[in-house]
C-alpha positions as CSV (number, residue, x, y, z in Angstrom):
1,X,-24.9,33.4,-16.6
2,X,-22.8,31.5,-14.0
3,X,-25.8,31.5,-11.6
4,X,-28.2,30.0,-14.2
5,X,-25.6,27.3,-15.0
6,X,-25.1,26.6,-11.4
7,X,-28.9,26.2,-11.0
8,X,-29.1,23.8,-14.0
9,X,-26.4,21.8,-12.5
10,X,-28.2,21.7,-9.1
11,X,-31.4,20.6,-10.8
12,X,-29.5,18.0,-12.7
13,X,-27.9,16.5,-9.5
14,X,-31.3,16.4,-7.7
15,X,-33.0,14.7,-10.7
16,X,-30.2,12.2,-11.0
17,X,-30.6,11.1,-7.3
18,X,-34.3,10.4,-7.9
19,X,-33.6,8.4,-11.0
20,X,-31.0,6.1,-9.2
21,X,-33.6,5.3,-6.7
22,X,-36.0,4.4,-9.6
23,X,-33.3,2.3,-11.2
24,X,-33.0,0.2,-8.0
25,X,-36.7,0.1,-7.2
26,X,-38.4,-0.8,-10.5
27,X,-35.7,-3.2,-12.1
28,X,-36.6,-6.7,-11.2
29,X,-33.9,-8.8,-9.4
30,X,-34.3,-12.6,-9.8
31,X,-32.1,-15.5,-10.5
32,X,-31.0,-14.6,-14.0
33,X,-30.2,-18.0,-15.3
34,X,-33.9,-19.0,-15.3
35,X,-36.9,-18.3,-17.5
36,X,-38.0,-15.9,-14.6
37,X,-34.8,-14.1,-15.0
38,X,-35.1,-14.0,-18.7
39,X,-38.6,-12.5,-18.3
40,X,-37.2,-9.8,-16.0
41,X,-34.8,-8.8,-18.7
42,X,-37.6,-8.4,-21.1
43,X,-39.8,-6.6,-18.7
44,X,-40.8,-2.9,-18.8
45,X,-39.3,-2.4,-15.3
46,X,-35.9,-3.6,-16.5
47,X,-36.0,-1.1,-19.4
48,X,-37.2,1.8,-17.3
49,X,-34.8,1.1,-14.5
50,X,-31.8,1.0,-16.7
51,X,-32.8,4.0,-18.9
52,X,-33.2,5.8,-15.6
53,X,-29.5,5.0,-14.5
54,X,-28.2,6.1,-18.0
55,X,-30.0,9.5,-17.6
56,X,-28.7,9.7,-14.1
57,X,-25.1,9.0,-15.2
58,X,-25.4,11.9,-17.7
59,X,-26.9,14.4,-15.1
60,X,-24.3,13.9,-12.3
61,X,-21.4,15.3,-14.2
62,X,-23.7,18.1,-15.3
63,X,-24.0,18.8,-11.5
64,X,-20.2,18.9,-11.2
65,X,-20.2,21.4,-14.1
66,X,-22.7,23.5,-12.1
67,X,-20.5,23.4,-9.0
68,X,-17.6,24.5,-11.1
69,X,-19.6,27.5,-12.5
70,X,-20.4,28.3,-8.8
71,X,-16.9,28.2,-7.8
72,X,-15.5,30.1,-10.8
73,X,-12.7,32.4,-10.1
74,X,-12.0,30.8,-6.7
75,X,-9.2,28.6,-5.6
76,X,-11.7,25.5,-5.8
77,X,-12.7,26.0,-9.4
78,X,-9.9,23.7,-10.7
79,X,-11.1,21.0,-8.4
80,X,-14.7,21.3,-9.6
81,X,-13.6,21.4,-13.2
82,X,-11.6,18.1,-12.6
83,X,-14.7,16.5,-11.0
84,X,-16.8,17.4,-14.1
85,X,-14.1,16.1,-16.4
86,X,-13.7,12.8,-14.6
87,X,-17.4,12.5,-14.2
88,X,-18.1,13.0,-18.0
89,X,-15.4,10.4,-18.8
90,X,-16.6,7.9,-16.3
91,X,-20.3,8.3,-17.3
92,X,-19.3,7.8,-21.1
93,X,-17.5,4.5,-20.3
94,X,-20.2,3.2,-18.0
95,X,-23.2,4.1,-20.2
96,X,-21.9,1.7,-22.9
97,X,-22.3,-1.1,-20.4
98,X,-25.8,0.0,-19.4
99,X,-26.8,0.2,-23.0
100,X,-25.9,-3.4,-23.6
101,X,-27.9,-4.3,-20.5
102,X,-30.9,-2.4,-21.7
103,X,-31.0,-3.5,-25.4
104,X,-29.0,-6.8,-25.5
105,X,-30.4,-8.4,-22.4
106,X,-33.9,-7.3,-23.3
107,X,-33.6,-9.1,-26.7
108,X,-32.0,-12.2,-25.3
109,X,-34.7,-12.4,-22.6
110,X,-37.5,-12.0,-25.0
111,X,-36.1,-14.8,-27.2
112,X,-35.5,-17.0,-24.2
113,X,-39.0,-16.7,-22.9
114,X,-40.5,-17.1,-26.5
115,X,-38.5,-20.3,-27.0
116,X,-38.9,-21.6,-23.4
117,X,-35.1,-22.0,-23.3
118,X,-33.5,-20.7,-20.1
119,X,-30.0,-21.7,-21.5
120,X,-30.1,-18.6,-23.7
121,X,-29.6,-16.4,-20.6
122,X,-25.9,-17.8,-20.7
123,X,-25.3,-15.7,-23.7
124,X,-26.3,-12.6,-21.7
125,X,-24.0,-13.6,-18.9
126,X,-21.2,-14.2,-21.4
127,X,-21.2,-10.7,-22.7
128,X,-21.8,-9.2,-19.2
129,X,-18.7,-10.9,-17.9
130,X,-16.6,-10.3,-21.0
131,X,-13.3,-9.1,-19.9
132,X,-13.3,-5.9,-22.0
133,X,-16.8,-5.1,-21.0
134,X,-16.1,-5.5,-17.3
135,X,-12.9,-3.6,-17.5
136,X,-14.5,-0.7,-19.3
137,X,-17.4,-0.6,-16.8
138,X,-15.1,-0.9,-13.7
139,X,-12.9,1.9,-15.1
140,X,-16.0,4.0,-15.7
141,X,-17.3,3.6,-12.2
142,X,-13.8,4.2,-10.6
143,X,-13.8,7.6,-12.5
144,X,-17.2,8.4,-11.3
145,X,-16.2,7.7,-7.8
146,X,-13.1,9.9,-8.2
147,X,-15.2,12.7,-9.5
148,X,-17.6,12.6,-6.6
149,X,-14.5,12.5,-4.1
150,X,-13.0,15.4,-5.9
151,X,-16.3,17.3,-5.8
152,X,-16.8,16.6,-2.1
153,X,-13.3,18.0,-1.4
154,X,-14.2,21.2,-3.5
155,X,-17.4,21.5,-1.5
156,X,-15.5,21.0,1.8
157,X,-13.0,23.7,1.0
158,X,-15.5,26.1,-0.4
159,X,-16.5,27.6,2.9
160,X,-20.0,28.7,1.3
161,X,-21.6,25.2,1.3
162,X,-22.2,22.9,4.2
163,X,-18.9,20.9,4.5
164,X,-20.5,17.5,4.9
165,X,-23.0,17.9,2.0
166,X,-20.7,16.3,-0.5
167,X,-19.9,13.2,1.7
168,X,-22.9,11.0,1.2
169,X,-22.9,11.1,-2.6
170,X,-19.2,10.5,-2.7
171,X,-19.7,7.5,-0.3
172,X,-22.4,6.1,-2.6
173,X,-20.3,6.5,-5.7
174,X,-17.4,4.7,-4.0
175,X,-19.8,1.9,-3.2
176,X,-21.2,1.8,-6.9
177,X,-19.4,-1.3,-8.0
178,X,-19.5,-3.2,-4.7
179,X,-23.3,-2.6,-4.4
180,X,-24.0,-5.0,-7.3
181,X,-23.2,-8.0,-5.2
182,X,-25.6,-7.3,-2.3
183,X,-29.3,-8.3,-2.0
184,X,-32.1,-6.3,-3.7
185,X,-33.1,-4.5,-0.5
186,X,-29.6,-3.3,0.2
187,X,-29.4,-2.1,-3.5
188,X,-32.5,0.0,-2.9
189,X,-30.9,1.2,0.3
190,X,-27.9,2.3,-2.0
191,X,-30.2,4.0,-4.3
192,X,-31.8,6.0,-1.5
193,X,-28.3,7.0,-0.4
194,X,-27.6,8.3,-3.8
195,X,-30.9,10.2,-3.7
196,X,-30.1,11.8,-0.3
197,X,-26.6,12.7,-1.3
198,X,-27.5,14.0,-4.7
199,X,-30.6,16.1,-3.6
200,X,-28.6,17.5,-0.7
201,X,-25.9,18.8,-2.9
202,X,-28.5,20.0,-5.5
203,X,-30.4,22.0,-2.8
204,X,-27.2,23.5,-1.4
205,X,-25.9,24.4,-4.8
206,X,-29.2,26.0,-5.7
207,X,-29.2,28.2,-2.6
208,X,-25.5,29.0,-3.1
209,X,-26.2,30.1,-6.6
210,X,-29.2,32.2,-5.5
211,X,-27.1,33.9,-2.8
212,X,-24.5,34.8,-5.5
213,X,-27.1,36.2,-7.7
214,X,-28.5,38.4,-4.9
215,X,-25.2,39.6,-4.0
216,X,-24.5,40.7,-7.7
217,X,-27.8,42.3,-8.0
218,X,-27.4,44.4,-4.7
């Protein structure tokens, strides 16, 4: 049972990594106080990209739960459990903001384009920069980063997975909030870092789970 849950977590992490690259690649990035920006909000690329991020945020803590199942009954189980808990909390808070970006901005963008009124984009910016919204989002991303750091420590200490395999994803999650202020090309680079980090852990976690299953069967 533990091995199957470990593998589910491994697959979840790997898929999350791919989805974050999709998020940064397909979501259009233009000056958002213009009609072109409004059109980007109403585009299918915007919707697909942000829904991909939402699914990725659901899957990452599932990966930490898989890590916890792999490390069950070891001294690092509590660390992995803490990573999963922080990750679920962080994702829950962050997803609320992404939902507003998908549904709210899409409706505002479509209306602005239909009316030919770029000033409507200010409404979107008002709720994006609302103090409560920004605080909840920032807290969520801080918890996600903390979860990845704790998971990297658990991996480092495990002795059964490559020590450095948790570092790239932890680095990417620490850079999650700052990456919103960089050019689109750099954001795609960040998405690629998430992919590399998540897939690396996913592969190593799958292998570790498989080794455990083989030892139990022997």
